[in-house]
C-alpha positions as a printed NumPy array, in Angstrom:
array([[  2.342,  -4.065,  -4.34 ],
       [ -1.275,  -3.637,  -5.388],
       [ -3.482,  -1.642,  -3.054],
       [ -7.258,  -1.866,  -3.455],
       [ -9.809,   0.801,  -2.597],
       [-12.202,  -1.695,  -0.977],
       [-11.96 ,  -4.864,   1.063],
       [-11.733,  -8.2  ,  -0.764],
       [ -9.69 ,  -6.675,  -3.628],
       [-12.452,  -4.575,  -5.163],
       [-12.641,  -1.217,  -6.91 ],
       [ -9.688,   0.839,  -8.174],
       [ -6.147,  -0.295,  -7.546],
       [ -2.85 ,   1.448,  -7.099],
       [  0.204,  -0.52 ,  -8.217],
       [  3.552,   0.432,  -6.682],
       [  6.752,  -1.147,  -7.977],
       [ 10.126,  -1.081,  -6.273],
       [ 11.999,   1.288,  -5.936],
       [  9.17 ,   3.845,  -6.132],
       [  8.174,   5.371,  -2.827],
       [  5.116,   7.547,  -2.387],
       [  5.333,  10.332,   0.193],
       [  1.743,  11.494,  -0.336],
       [ -0.872,   9.25 ,  -1.953],
       [ -3.247,  12.216,  -2.289],
       [ -1.04 ,  13.268,  -5.219],
       [ -1.071,   9.84 ,  -6.865],
       [ -3.682,   8.583,  -9.339],
       [ -4.979,   5.025,  -9.168],
       [ -4.264,   2.637, -12.035],
       [ -7.519,   3.696, -13.745],
       [ -6.392,   7.354, -13.734],
       [ -8.641,   8.603, -10.945],
       [ -6.674,  11.137,  -8.913],
       [ -6.008,  10.89 ,  -5.2  ],
       [ -5.475,   7.48 ,  -3.584],
       [ -4.786,   8.812,  -0.068],
       [ -6.742,   7.184,   2.775],
       [ -8.332,   4.659,   0.411],
       [ -6.485,   1.319,   0.666],
       [ -8.522,  -1.419,   2.349],
       [ -6.899,  -4.588,   0.963],
       [ -3.573,  -5.505,  -0.632],
       [ -1.703,  -8.077,  -2.71 ],
       [  2.082,  -8.137,  -2.971],
       [  5.124, -10.085,  -4.052],
       [  8.247,  -8.832,  -2.321],
       [ 11.594, -10.628,  -1.959],
       [ 12.564, -12.081,   1.409],
       [ 14.406,  -9.535,   3.495],
       [ 12.294,  -6.619,   2.24 ],
       [  8.977,  -5.07 ,   3.159],
       [  6.735,  -2.315,   1.898],
       [  5.578,  -0.198,   4.816],
       [  2.262,   1.652,   4.669],
       [  2.001,   4.775,   6.826],
       [ -1.074,   6.459,   8.277],
       [  0.165,   9.955,   7.375],
       [  1.994,  11.539,   4.454],
       [  5.793,  11.659,   4.486],
       [  6.126,   8.26 ,   6.197],
       [  4.763,   9.402,   9.58 ],
       [  2.479,   8.126,  12.328],
       [  1.432,   4.465,  12.634],
       [  2.613,   1.908,  10.09 ],
       [  1.54 ,  -1.4  ,   8.578],
       [  4.285,  -3.615,   7.077],
       [  3.718,  -5.864,   4.061],
       [  6.399,  -8.501,   4.671],
       [  8.251, -10.026,   1.742],
       [  8.326, -13.818,   1.484],
       [  9.208, -14.136,  -2.184],
       [  5.683, -15.469,  -2.849],
       [  2.433, -13.694,  -3.675],
       [  0.762, -12.646,  -0.423],
       [ -2.556, -10.961,   0.189],
       [ -4.745,  -9.518,   2.89 ],
       [ -8.407,  -8.983,   2.044],
       [ -9.044,  -6.572,   4.917],
       [ -6.46 ,  -4.22 ,   6.424],
       [ -8.682,  -4.008,   9.519],
       [ -8.122,  -0.92 ,  11.619],
       [ -5.622,   0.344,   9.008],
       [ -8.28 ,   0.384,   6.237],
       [ -8.832,   3.803,   4.658],
       [ -5.796,   5.256,   6.447],
       [ -2.797,   4.668,   4.168],
       [ -1.222,   7.941,   3.048],
       [  2.365,   6.97 ,   2.148],
       [  4.541,   3.93 ,   1.35 ],
       [  8.258,   3.248,   1.474],
       [ 10.5  ,   0.192,   1.068],
       [ 12.653,  -1.099,   3.915],
       [ 15.053,  -3.964,   4.402],
       [ 14.02 ,  -6.305,   7.207]])
């Protein structure tokens, strides 16, 4: 999963590979080393096997509202997370 700071896949990214889960993105640096990726994701690209999903959560520790990135086995993308933009604070993997 690659999360982007801005819509349309722009600015710093945060790459998360299975099986890593992130309970608090405020403690995680982006791929360019800049610290604190909490409440920044506005677009995403991912390649996740069928039967799995990466779930983005509004709050740290996998709480509050969620936004699933569904695995299809192919590269998927969403250029604008809409109302979930700038809200992602944690991510965990789940089987569908």
